[in-house]
Chimera marker file (.cmm) of the C-alpha trace (Angstrom):
<marker_set name="trace">
<marker id="1" x="0.000" y="0.000" z="0.000" r="1" g="1" b="0" radius="0.5"/>
<marker id="2" x="1.427" y="3.382" z="-1.009" r="1" g="1" b="0" radius="0.5"/>
<marker id="3" x="1.996" y="5.905" z="1.784" r="1" g="1" b="0" radius="0.5"/>
<marker id="4" x="1.024" y="9.555" z="1.533" r="1" g="1" b="0" radius="0.5"/>
<marker id="5" x="1.977" y="12.221" z="4.046" r="1" g="1" b="0" radius="0.5"/>
<marker id="6" x="-0.254" y="15.293" z="4.257" r="1" g="1" b="0" radius="0.5"/>
<marker id="7" x="1.471" y="18.283" z="5.870" r="1" g="1" b="0" radius="0.5"/>
<marker id="8" x="-1.343" y="20.787" z="6.335" r="1" g="1" b="0" radius="0.5"/>
<marker id="9" x="-2.321" y="22.973" z="9.298" r="1" g="1" b="0" radius="0.5"/>
<marker id="10" x="-5.975" y="23.421" z="8.272" r="1" g="1" b="0" radius="0.5"/>
<marker id="11" x="-7.591" y="20.485" z="10.058" r="1" g="1" b="0" radius="0.5"/>
<marker id="12" x="-10.790" y="20.404" z="7.965" r="1" g="1" b="0" radius="0.5"/>
<marker id="13" x="-8.835" y="20.286" z="4.706" r="1" g="1" b="0" radius="0.5"/>
<marker id="14" x="-6.376" y="17.684" z="6.051" r="1" g="1" b="0" radius="0.5"/>
<marker id="15" x="-9.277" y="15.458" z="7.212" r="1" g="1" b="0" radius="0.5"/>
<marker id="16" x="-11.037" y="15.769" z="3.863" r="1" g="1" b="0" radius="0.5"/>
<marker id="17" x="-7.872" y="14.855" z="1.961" r="1" g="1" b="0" radius="0.5"/>
<marker id="18" x="-7.110" y="11.989" z="4.315" r="1" g="1" b="0" radius="0.5"/>
<marker id="19" x="-10.605" y="10.467" z="3.952" r="1" g="1" b="0" radius="0.5"/>
<marker id="20" x="-10.558" y="10.752" z="0.153" r="1" g="1" b="0" radius="0.5"/>
<marker id="21" x="-7.125" y="9.134" z="-0.145" r="1" g="1" b="0" radius="0.5"/>
<marker id="22" x="-7.898" y="6.330" z="2.331" r="1" g="1" b="0" radius="0.5"/>
<marker id="23" x="-11.084" y="5.551" z="0.360" r="1" g="1" b="0" radius="0.5"/>
<marker id="24" x="-8.879" y="5.278" z="-2.743" r="1" g="1" b="0" radius="0.5"/>
<marker id="25" x="-6.692" y="2.684" z="-0.999" r="1" g="1" b="0" radius="0.5"/>
<marker id="26" x="-3.709" y="4.702" z="0.211" r="1" g="1" b="0" radius="0.5"/>
<marker id="27" x="-2.133" y="4.683" z="3.639" r="1" g="1" b="0" radius="0.5"/>
<marker id="28" x="-2.285" y="8.292" z="4.875" r="1" g="1" b="0" radius="0.5"/>
<marker id="29" x="-0.584" y="10.166" z="7.706" r="1" g="1" b="0" radius="0.5"/>
<marker id="30" x="-1.242" y="13.800" z="8.637" r="1" g="1" b="0" radius="0.5"/>
<marker id="31" x="1.199" y="16.290" z="10.157" r="1" g="1" b="0" radius="0.5"/>
<marker id="32" x="0.002" y="19.743" z="11.262" r="1" g="1" b="0" radius="0.5"/>
<marker id="33" x="3.239" y="21.620" z="10.532" r="1" g="1" b="0" radius="0.5"/>
<marker id="34" x="6.598" y="21.225" z="8.836" r="1" g="1" b="0" radius="0.5"/>
<marker id="35" x="8.447" y="20.177" z="12.004" r="1" g="1" b="0" radius="0.5"/>
<marker id="36" x="6.032" y="17.297" z="12.617" r="1" g="1" b="0" radius="0.5"/>
<marker id="37" x="6.102" y="16.495" z="8.900" r="1" g="1" b="0" radius="0.5"/>
<marker id="38" x="9.898" y="16.189" z="8.859" r="1" g="1" b="0" radius="0.5"/>
<marker id="39" x="9.747" y="13.813" z="11.853" r="1" g="1" b="0" radius="0.5"/>
<marker id="40" x="7.273" y="11.598" z="9.977" r="1" g="1" b="0" radius="0.5"/>
<marker id="41" x="9.368" y="11.644" z="6.796" r="1" g="1" b="0" radius="0.5"/>
<marker id="42" x="12.507" y="10.595" z="8.707" r="1" g="1" b="0" radius="0.5"/>
<marker id="43" x="10.595" y="7.863" z="10.539" r="1" g="1" b="0" radius="0.5"/>
<marker id="44" x="8.986" y="6.339" z="7.446" r="1" g="1" b="0" radius="0.5"/>
<marker id="45" x="9.641" y="7.735" z="3.951" r="1" g="1" b="0" radius="0.5"/>
<marker id="46" x="6.309" y="8.358" z="2.182" r="1" g="1" b="0" radius="0.5"/>
<marker id="47" x="5.669" y="7.666" z="-1.504" r="1" g="1" b="0" radius="0.5"/>
<marker id="48" x="4.231" y="11.187" z="-1.915" r="1" g="1" b="0" radius="0.5"/>
<marker id="49" x="3.810" y="14.378" z="0.133" r="1" g="1" b="0" radius="0.5"/>
<marker id="50" x="0.905" y="16.837" z="-0.047" r="1" g="1" b="0" radius="0.5"/>
<marker id="51" x="2.476" y="19.996" z="1.345" r="1" g="1" b="0" radius="0.5"/>
<marker id="52" x="0.985" y="23.299" z="2.479" r="1" g="1" b="0" radius="0.5"/>
<marker id="53" x="3.184" y="26.384" z="2.001" r="1" g="1" b="0" radius="0.5"/>
<marker id="54" x="2.118" y="28.618" z="4.907" r="1" g="1" b="0" radius="0.5"/>
<marker id="55" x="2.240" y="26.799" z="8.259" r="1" g="1" b="0" radius="0.5"/>
<marker id="56" x="3.362" y="27.503" z="11.815" r="1" g="1" b="0" radius="0.5"/>
<marker id="57" x="6.851" y="26.461" z="13.016" r="1" g="1" b="0" radius="0.5"/>
<marker id="58" x="8.154" y="25.383" z="9.583" r="1" g="1" b="0" radius="0.5"/>
<marker id="59" x="6.562" y="26.247" z="6.247" r="1" g="1" b="0" radius="0.5"/>
<marker id="60" x="6.433" y="24.246" z="3.036" r="1" g="1" b="0" radius="0.5"/>
<marker id="61" x="9.401" y="25.929" z="1.373" r="1" g="1" b="0" radius="0.5"/>
<marker id="62" x="11.568" y="25.164" z="4.430" r="1" g="1" b="0" radius="0.5"/>
<marker id="63" x="10.430" y="21.537" z="4.360" r="1" g="1" b="0" radius="0.5"/>
<marker id="64" x="11.395" y="21.264" z="0.686" r="1" g="1" b="0" radius="0.5"/>
<marker id="65" x="14.805" y="22.819" z="1.359" r="1" g="1" b="0" radius="0.5"/>
<marker id="66" x="15.395" y="20.234" z="4.101" r="1" g="1" b="0" radius="0.5"/>
<marker id="67" x="14.320" y="17.389" z="1.814" r="1" g="1" b="0" radius="0.5"/>
<marker id="68" x="16.700" y="18.567" z="-0.926" r="1" g="1" b="0" radius="0.5"/>
<marker id="69" x="19.651" y="18.194" z="1.471" r="1" g="1" b="0" radius="0.5"/>
<marker id="70" x="19.295" y="14.404" z="1.685" r="1" g="1" b="0" radius="0.5"/>
<marker id="71" x="19.395" y="12.288" z="-1.443" r="1" g="1" b="0" radius="0.5"/>
<marker id="72" x="16.972" y="9.659" z="-0.082" r="1" g="1" b="0" radius="0.5"/>
<marker id="73" x="14.309" y="12.366" z="0.366" r="1" g="1" b="0" radius="0.5"/>
<marker id="74" x="14.975" y="14.447" z="-2.742" r="1" g="1" b="0" radius="0.5"/>
<marker id="75" x="13.098" y="12.072" z="-5.072" r="1" g="1" b="0" radius="0.5"/>
<marker id="76" x="9.793" y="12.068" z="-3.134" r="1" g="1" b="0" radius="0.5"/>
<marker id="77" x="7.049" y="13.595" z="-5.330" r="1" g="1" b="0" radius="0.5"/>
<marker id="78" x="5.599" y="16.714" z="-3.680" r="1" g="1" b="0" radius="0.5"/>
<marker id="79" x="2.228" y="18.240" z="-4.506" r="1" g="1" b="0" radius="0.5"/>
<marker id="80" x="1.996" y="21.779" z="-3.141" r="1" g="1" b="0" radius="0.5"/>
<marker id="81" x="-1.227" y="23.014" z="-1.543" r="1" g="1" b="0" radius="0.5"/>
<marker id="82" x="-1.265" y="26.786" z="-1.967" r="1" g="1" b="0" radius="0.5"/>
<marker id="83" x="-3.629" y="29.589" z="-0.989" r="1" g="1" b="0" radius="0.5"/>
<marker id="84" x="-2.471" y="31.969" z="-3.670" r="1" g="1" b="0" radius="0.5"/>
<marker id="85" x="-1.088" y="30.157" z="-6.675" r="1" g="1" b="0" radius="0.5"/>
<marker id="86" x="1.086" y="33.196" z="-7.415" r="1" g="1" b="0" radius="0.5"/>
<marker id="87" x="3.510" y="32.433" z="-10.283" r="1" g="1" b="0" radius="0.5"/>
<marker id="88" x="6.464" y="33.501" z="-8.139" r="1" g="1" b="0" radius="0.5"/>
<marker id="89" x="5.432" y="31.047" z="-5.390" r="1" g="1" b="0" radius="0.5"/>
<marker id="90" x="4.821" y="28.186" z="-7.831" r="1" g="1" b="0" radius="0.5"/>
<marker id="91" x="8.121" y="28.872" z="-9.583" r="1" g="1" b="0" radius="0.5"/>
<marker id="92" x="10.024" y="28.642" z="-6.290" r="1" g="1" b="0" radius="0.5"/>
<marker id="93" x="8.105" y="25.472" z="-5.366" r="1" g="1" b="0" radius="0.5"/>
<marker id="94" x="9.125" y="23.858" z="-8.672" r="1" g="1" b="0" radius="0.5"/>
<marker id="95" x="12.769" y="24.865" z="-8.158" r="1" g="1" b="0" radius="0.5"/>
<marker id="96" x="12.648" y="23.204" z="-4.735" r="1" g="1" b="0" radius="0.5"/>
<marker id="97" x="11.287" y="19.971" z="-6.155" r="1" g="1" b="0" radius="0.5"/>
<marker id="98" x="7.492" y="20.257" z="-6.263" r="1" g="1" b="0" radius="0.5"/>
<marker id="99" x="6.026" y="18.078" z="-9.006" r="1" g="1" b="0" radius="0.5"/>
<marker id="100" x="2.499" y="19.556" z="-9.025" r="1" g="1" b="0" radius="0.5"/>
<marker id="101" x="0.225" y="21.927" z="-7.087" r="1" g="1" b="0" radius="0.5"/>
<marker id="102" x="-3.328" y="22.556" z="-5.950" r="1" g="1" b="0" radius="0.5"/>
<marker id="103" x="-4.938" y="25.904" z="-5.219" r="1" g="1" b="0" radius="0.5"/>
<marker id="104" x="-7.072" y="25.818" z="-2.059" r="1" g="1" b="0" radius="0.5"/>
<marker id="105" x="-9.711" y="28.176" z="-3.455" r="1" g="1" b="0" radius="0.5"/>
<marker id="106" x="-10.296" y="25.843" z="-6.426" r="1" g="1" b="0" radius="0.5"/>
<marker id="107" x="-10.146" y="22.768" z="-4.219" r="1" g="1" b="0" radius="0.5"/>
<marker id="108" x="-11.749" y="19.591" z="-5.528" r="1" g="1" b="0" radius="0.5"/>
<marker id="109" x="-11.048" y="16.265" z="-3.743" r="1" g="1" b="0" radius="0.5"/>
<marker id="110" x="-11.310" y="14.352" z="-7.028" r="1" g="1" b="0" radius="0.5"/>
<marker id="111" x="-8.648" y="16.593" z="-8.592" r="1" g="1" b="0" radius="0.5"/>
<marker id="112" x="-6.363" y="15.783" z="-5.648" r="1" g="1" b="0" radius="0.5"/>
<marker id="113" x="-6.888" y="12.072" z="-6.217" r="1" g="1" b="0" radius="0.5"/>
<marker id="114" x="-6.233" y="12.460" z="-9.963" r="1" g="1" b="0" radius="0.5"/>
<marker id="115" x="-2.955" y="14.291" z="-9.279" r="1" g="1" b="0" radius="0.5"/>
<marker id="116" x="-1.850" y="11.669" z="-6.730" r="1" g="1" b="0" radius="0.5"/>
<marker id="117" x="-2.595" y="8.808" z="-9.133" r="1" g="1" b="0" radius="0.5"/>
<marker id="118" x="-0.699" y="10.657" z="-11.890" r="1" g="1" b="0" radius="0.5"/>
<marker id="119" x="2.373" y="10.937" z="-9.608" r="1" g="1" b="0" radius="0.5"/>
<marker id="120" x="2.491" y="7.498" z="-7.929" r="1" g="1" b="0" radius="0.5"/>
<marker id="121" x="-0.258" y="5.335" z="-9.418" r="1" g="1" b="0" radius="0.5"/>
<marker id="122" x="-2.844" y="3.465" z="-7.327" r="1" g="1" b="0" radius="0.5"/>
<link id1="1" id2="2" r="1" g="1" b="0" radius="0.2"/>
<link id1="2" id2="3" r="1" g="1" b="0" radius="0.2"/>
<link id1="3" id2="4" r="1" g="1" b="0" radius="0.2"/>
<link id1="4" id2="5" r="1" g="1" b="0" radius="0.2"/>
<link id1="5" id2="6" r="1" g="1" b="0" radius="0.2"/>
<link id1="6" id2="7" r="1" g="1" b="0" radius="0.2"/>
<link id1="7" id2="8" r="1" g="1" b="0" radius="0.2"/>
<link id1="8" id2="9" r="1" g="1" b="0" radius="0.2"/>
<link id1="9" id2="10" r="1" g="1" b="0" radius="0.2"/>
<link id1="10" id2="11" r="1" g="1" b="0" radius="0.2"/>
<link id1="11" id2="12" r="1" g="1" b="0" radius="0.2"/>
<link id1="12" id2="13" r="1" g="1" b="0" radius="0.2"/>
<link id1="13" id2="14" r="1" g="1" b="0" radius="0.2"/>
<link id1="14" id2="15" r="1" g="1" b="0" radius="0.2"/>
<link id1="15" id2="16" r="1" g="1" b="0" radius="0.2"/>
<link id1="16" id2="17" r="1" g="1" b="0" radius="0.2"/>
<link id1="17" id2="18" r="1" g="1" b="0" radius="0.2"/>
<link id1="18" id2="19" r="1" g="1" b="0" radius="0.2"/>
<link id1="19" id2="20" r="1" g="1" b="0" radius="0.2"/>
<link id1="20" id2="21" r="1" g="1" b="0" radius="0.2"/>
<link id1="21" id2="22" r="1" g="1" b="0" radius="0.2"/>
<link id1="22" id2="23" r="1" g="1" b="0" radius="0.2"/>
<link id1="23" id2="24" r="1" g="1" b="0" radius="0.2"/>
<link id1="24" id2="25" r="1" g="1" b="0" radius="0.2"/>
<link id1="25" id2="26" r="1" g="1" b="0" radius="0.2"/>
<link id1="26" id2="27" r="1" g="1" b="0" radius="0.2"/>
<link id1="27" id2="28" r="1" g="1" b="0" radius="0.2"/>
<link id1="28" id2="29" r="1" g="1" b="0" radius="0.2"/>
<link id1="29" id2="30" r="1" g="1" b="0" radius="0.2"/>
<link id1="30" id2="31" r="1" g="1" b="0" radius="0.2"/>
<link id1="31" id2="32" r="1" g="1" b="0" radius="0.2"/>
<link id1="32" id2="33" r="1" g="1" b="0" radius="0.2"/>
<link id1="33" id2="34" r="1" g="1" b="0" radius="0.2"/>
<link id1="34" id2="35" r="1" g="1" b="0" radius="0.2"/>
<link id1="35" id2="36" r="1" g="1" b="0" radius="0.2"/>
<link id1="36" id2="37" r="1" g="1" b="0" radius="0.2"/>
<link id1="37" id2="38" r="1" g="1" b="0" radius="0.2"/>
<link id1="38" id2="39" r="1" g="1" b="0" radius="0.2"/>
<link id1="39" id2="40" r="1" g="1" b="0" radius="0.2"/>
<link id1="40" id2="41" r="1" g="1" b="0" radius="0.2"/>
<link id1="41" id2="42" r="1" g="1" b="0" radius="0.2"/>
<link id1="42" id2="43" r="1" g="1" b="0" radius="0.2"/>
<link id1="43" id2="44" r="1" g="1" b="0" radius="0.2"/>
<link id1="44" id2="45" r="1" g="1" b="0" radius="0.2"/>
<link id1="45" id2="46" r="1" g="1" b="0" radius="0.2"/>
<link id1="46" id2="47" r="1" g="1" b="0" radius="0.2"/>
<link id1="47" id2="48" r="1" g="1" b="0" radius="0.2"/>
<link id1="48" id2="49" r="1" g="1" b="0" radius="0.2"/>
<link id1="49" id2="50" r="1" g="1" b="0" radius="0.2"/>
<link id1="50" id2="51" r="1" g="1" b="0" radius="0.2"/>
<link id1="51" id2="52" r="1" g="1" b="0" radius="0.2"/>
<link id1="52" id2="53" r="1" g="1" b="0" radius="0.2"/>
<link id1="53" id2="54" r="1" g="1" b="0" radius="0.2"/>
<link id1="54" id2="55" r="1" g="1" b="0" radius="0.2"/>
<link id1="55" id2="56" r="1" g="1" b="0" radius="0.2"/>
<link id1="56" id2="57" r="1" g="1" b="0" radius="0.2"/>
<link id1="57" id2="58" r="1" g="1" b="0" radius="0.2"/>
<link id1="58" id2="59" r="1" g="1" b="0" radius="0.2"/>
<link id1="59" id2="60" r="1" g="1" b="0" radius="0.2"/>
<link id1="60" id2="61" r="1" g="1" b="0" radius="0.2"/>
<link id1="61" id2="62" r="1" g="1" b="0" radius="0.2"/>
<link id1="62" id2="63" r="1" g="1" b="0" radius="0.2"/>
<link id1="63" id2="64" r="1" g="1" b="0" radius="0.2"/>
<link id1="64" id2="65" r="1" g="1" b="0" radius="0.2"/>
<link id1="65" id2="66" r="1" g="1" b="0" radius="0.2"/>
<link id1="66" id2="67" r="1" g="1" b="0" radius="0.2"/>
<link id1="67" id2="68" r="1" g="1" b="0" radius="0.2"/>
<link id1="68" id2="69" r="1" g="1" b="0" radius="0.2"/>
<link id1="69" id2="70" r="1" g="1" b="0" radius="0.2"/>
<link id1="70" id2="71" r="1" g="1" b="0" radius="0.2"/>
<link id1="71" id2="72" r="1" g="1" b="0" radius="0.2"/>
<link id1="72" id2="73" r="1" g="1" b="0" radius="0.2"/>
<link id1="73" id2="74" r="1" g="1" b="0" radius="0.2"/>
<link id1="74" id2="75" r="1" g="1" b="0" radius="0.2"/>
<link id1="75" id2="76" r="1" g="1" b="0" radius="0.2"/>
<link id1="76" id2="77" r="1" g="1" b="0" radius="0.2"/>
<link id1="77" id2="78" r="1" g="1" b="0" radius="0.2"/>
<link id1="78" id2="79" r="1" g="1" b="0" radius="0.2"/>
<link id1="79" id2="80" r="1" g="1" b="0" radius="0.2"/>
<link id1="80" id2="81" r="1" g="1" b="0" radius="0.2"/>
<link id1="81" id2="82" r="1" g="1" b="0" radius="0.2"/>
<link id1="82" id2="83" r="1" g="1" b="0" radius="0.2"/>
<link id1="83" id2="84" r="1" g="1" b="0" radius="0.2"/>
<link id1="84" id2="85" r="1" g="1" b="0" radius="0.2"/>
<link id1="85" id2="86" r="1" g="1" b="0" radius="0.2"/>
<link id1="86" id2="87" r="1" g="1" b="0" radius="0.2"/>
<link id1="87" id2="88" r="1" g="1" b="0" radius="0.2"/>
<link id1="88" id2="89" r="1" g="1" b="0" radius="0.2"/>
<link id1="89" id2="90" r="1" g="1" b="0" radius="0.2"/>
<link id1="90" id2="91" r="1" g="1" b="0" radius="0.2"/>
<link id1="91" id2="92" r="1" g="1" b="0" radius="0.2"/>
<link id1="92" id2="93" r="1" g="1" b="0" radius="0.2"/>
<link id1="93" id2="94" r="1" g="1" b="0" radius="0.2"/>
<link id1="94" id2="95" r="1" g="1" b="0" radius="0.2"/>
<link id1="95" id2="96" r="1" g="1" b="0" radius="0.2"/>
<link id1="96" id2="97" r="1" g="1" b="0" radius="0.2"/>
<link id1="97" id2="98" r="1" g="1" b="0" radius="0.2"/>
<link id1="98" id2="99" r="1" g="1" b="0" radius="0.2"/>
<link id1="99" id2="100" r="1" g="1" b="0" radius="0.2"/>
<link id1="100" id2="101" r="1" g="1" b="0" radius="0.2"/>
<link id1="101" id2="102" r="1" g="1" b="0" radius="0.2"/>
<link id1="102" id2="103" r="1" g="1" b="0" radius="0.2"/>
<link id1="103" id2="104" r="1" g="1" b="0" radius="0.2"/>
<link id1="104" id2="105" r="1" g="1" b="0" radius="0.2"/>
<link id1="105" id2="106" r="1" g="1" b="0" radius="0.2"/>
<link id1="106" id2="107" r="1" g="1" b="0" radius="0.2"/>
<link id1="107" id2="108" r="1" g="1" b="0" radius="0.2"/>
<link id1="108" id2="109" r="1" g="1" b="0" radius="0.2"/>
<link id1="109" id2="110" r="1" g="1" b="0" radius="0.2"/>
<link id1="110" id2="111" r="1" g="1" b="0" radius="0.2"/>
<link id1="111" id2="112" r="1" g="1" b="0" radius="0.2"/>
<link id1="112" id2="113" r="1" g="1" b="0" radius="0.2"/>
<link id1="113" id2="114" r="1" g="1" b="0" radius="0.2"/>
<link id1="114" id2="115" r="1" g="1" b="0" radius="0.2"/>
<link id1="115" id2="116" r="1" g="1" b="0" radius="0.2"/>
<link id1="116" id2="117" r="1" g="1" b="0" radius="0.2"/>
<link id1="117" id2="118" r="1" g="1" b="0" radius="0.2"/>
<link id1="118" id2="119" r="1" g="1" b="0" radius="0.2"/>
<link id1="119" id2="120" r="1" g="1" b="0" radius="0.2"/>
<link id1="120" id2="121" r="1" g="1" b="0" radius="0.2"/>
<link id1="121" id2="122" r="1" g="1" b="0" radius="0.2"/>
</marker_set>
């Protein structure tokens, strides 16, 4: 079973994502900030990360910078969850290793599932 780590501080959104992905047959863990997310990644490397950008303690960009430092983490597909979708933000996310993104205002659980399947299969 493929493992997905959701690093998202908005509990309602994280729960919604978790339920949708579990229904689709994935194993899903949730971390509420980047610090907790990094602990989970080091404990058990996920097949994919859904990563919020703006979070307390450690934001998404910082998490990606940390992941880039270690080869075993640098290949994990990362789908960014962004509030703004500003080109400058998305450009930086891509430079740091993001493979795709979702905009919270246009959020559709089915789109999330489609993007996950595209990255890691079922």
